[in-house]
Residue, then its C-alpha position, 0 to 999 in steps of 0.5 A: x500500500x502507498x500512503x501520503x504522510x503529513x508531518x509537522x515541525x516536531x516530526x509528528x505525523x499529523x495526517x495520513x492518506x491512503x493513495x493505494x490500498x493493500x486490497x484488504x480494508x483491515x490491513x489498511x486500517x492497521x497500517x494507518x494506525x501504525x503510521x500515525x504513531x511514527x515519529x521523524x526527526x524535527x525539521x529544525x533548520x531544514x525548512x521554514x515550512x510548518x508541515x511537510x509531506x512524504x510518500x511511504x510505501x508499505x509491503x506486506x507479506x501474508x503467509x499461511x500458518x502451518x499446523 
């Protein structure tokens, strides 16, 4: 799946948008919840913007349990 992240000056994710679904609603929702908890380095002097955007691609591998 592919998501667009909005990140504030402190490095906190303040918005997540699905650009391309994994095809599984529950998996997408779990990924969104996880991405909302991600933290990045504060922007500091890198830019004068209050928020920046980034694209994050997530790849999942689903395997059958044996047993």
